[in-house]
N, C-alpha and C positions, 0 to 999 in steps of 0.2 A: 862816741860811735859814732858816725852817718847813719841816721836813720834809712831803712830801705823803702823807697816809694813806688810808685806806680810806673809803669813805662806807657806814655802817652804818645800818640802819633798824630802827626799833622800831615796832611797832602794838601797840593792845591794843583790845579789847573786853571788855564786861562779863560776859558769858557764854558758854558754848560754843556754844547757839543762834545767835548772831551772827554777822556776816560781816565778815571784814575788806577786801573787795575796796575799798570805797571809799578806804579809807587807802591801801591798796597803790598803786592809782592814784593818790594825791595825793601819794605821795614818790617815786614814779619808782623806774628800774632802782638798786639798790644792790648793793655785795659781798658784804654780809653782811647777814641778816636775823633780828630778834629778835620772838618776838610772845609775847601774855599774852592767854588768855580767861578773865578773873577782873577783878573789881571792883577798882578802884585805891584804895580805901579803905585798904588795907593793904600797906605793902611787902613783908610777910612772905611772902606766897603770889607774889608775881609774880615768878618764877622765870627766865622771859624777859628780867625789866628786870636781875636780878642779872647773869645771865651775860653781856647787853650791857656792864653797867659793868665786870666782870671783862675784856670782850675789848678793850676800847677802848684805844688808845694814845696819845701824842702825834701830833698831824697829822691824827688821823682825824675825820670829819665824821657825828654821828650826825643822821639825819633823822628827823622826828617830822611826823604829819598836823598835829596841834594840841596845845596846852599841855594841854588837859582830858586827852589820852590819855596824858600823862607824868605827871601829877600830879592830886591830888583837892583840893588845898589850895595857896593861895598859900606857906605855910611850907615844905611838900614841894617844891613846884616850886622855891623858890629854892634848897634844901638839893640837890636832883638837878643843877640847873645849876652850883651850885658844884663839886660831885663831879665832873662832867663836864669843867669848866675845869681845875680842880686836875690832871686826868691830861693837859692839853696838848690836848684834843680842844676841837672846836666843836660846838656844836648850830643846827641850824637846824629852827623851826616853820614849816611850807608854809603852813598857813591864814593866820595871822598875818604873814607875811611878816617872821619876825625872826630873826636871826642873833647867837648870843653868842660870843663866843672870847676867851680868855684876854689875845689881844693886843688886843682893842677892848672890855676891860671899863672902860668910862667910866661917870660919872654919870648920863648920859642913857640909854644903854642899859639901867642898872639900874633906873631908873624907869620905863621902857616894860616893862621883865619885869615889874614889881610892879604898874603898871597893868593890863595885860592879863592878869595872871595872878588878880588881883583881879576883874576882869569875868567872866573862866572861873568863878571860883568862886562868885561871886553868881548865875550863869546856873544853874548846876548847882543851888543851893539853891531857886532859884524851881521849877524843874523838879519838886523833890523836893516841895515845897510843893504843887504842884500834882497831884503824884500822890497826896499823903496826900489832899488834899479831896477826890478822885475816889474813892479807896476807901473814904471815912467816907460819901459821898453813897452809894454801890452798895451799902456794908453797912446803911445805914437802909432802903434801899430792898429790901433781902431778896435782892440781885442778887450778893453778893461772896462765893464760895466760898474765896479763899486760892489759894496756889500749888500748883499740881498735884504730887502725889508724884513724885518723879523717877527712883524705882528701884521697880521694881515686884517682887513677892514671888520671881516666877522669878529675876531680877536680884541682888536680895539672897541668896536661897540659893546663886547661884554664886560671888557676891562671898565669901562666908564658907567656901564651899569652897576656895576658891584662897587667902586669906587663912590658913586652917588648913595648906595646903600650902606656906607659906611664902612666897606670892608678896607683894612690898611692896605696900603697900597704895595707895601713888600710881600705882603699874602697875596696880593691880584697876580704881581709878576710870577711868584715862583710857581702858581697854580698855572700858569701859561708858560711857564718854561723858559722866561727869560729874565735879564737881570732888570734889577729895579731901576738902574738910569734910563735902560731901553723904553720902559714904561713910562718914567716921567716925561722924557724926551716926545715919545708918539703922542700922550696925552696933550701936551704942550703943542706940538704941531695941529692936534687935532682945535683944540681950541682958538689958536690962531687962525685958522682956516675958516673958523664959524662955523664948522659942522657940529 
């Protein structure tokens, strides 16, 4: 008999400015929720995902709004699903209406995972191409200014003071509402400028 575990939610948006409400509504009530507000391009910065994978046990079900919220490439999607299944857990992608479990890991479900994952990756690539084209057109028209600086001078000075006092940079970044890499970059630029 398969043990009945918890329902675990995982949600992700690409930046701190984006809202998780739509995904939370889609996955519904869960026993435990993990979240990331970071690009899915690299697993290294996805602390919520790492905590989720460390937390799950046999019999648990992970509920994710859609495949592209879990992974950014087909290879990454397959690896993550395999890791989850190896723990004896099940994963349910709400938008795609797909559930994968070790008990039901057959050729057809594996094919569906690959097809839907490939379509999600293709869709992301099209969006990226359209975005790059729009930026190119805006630059040609002199209307593109690039991304705004995320830390103003006062915030940067506060960050430097906190870091000098021994506060971990991850905590400082969280307090300022920016990603850790943004803080590292800003501090490095400040140091190289000799400020």
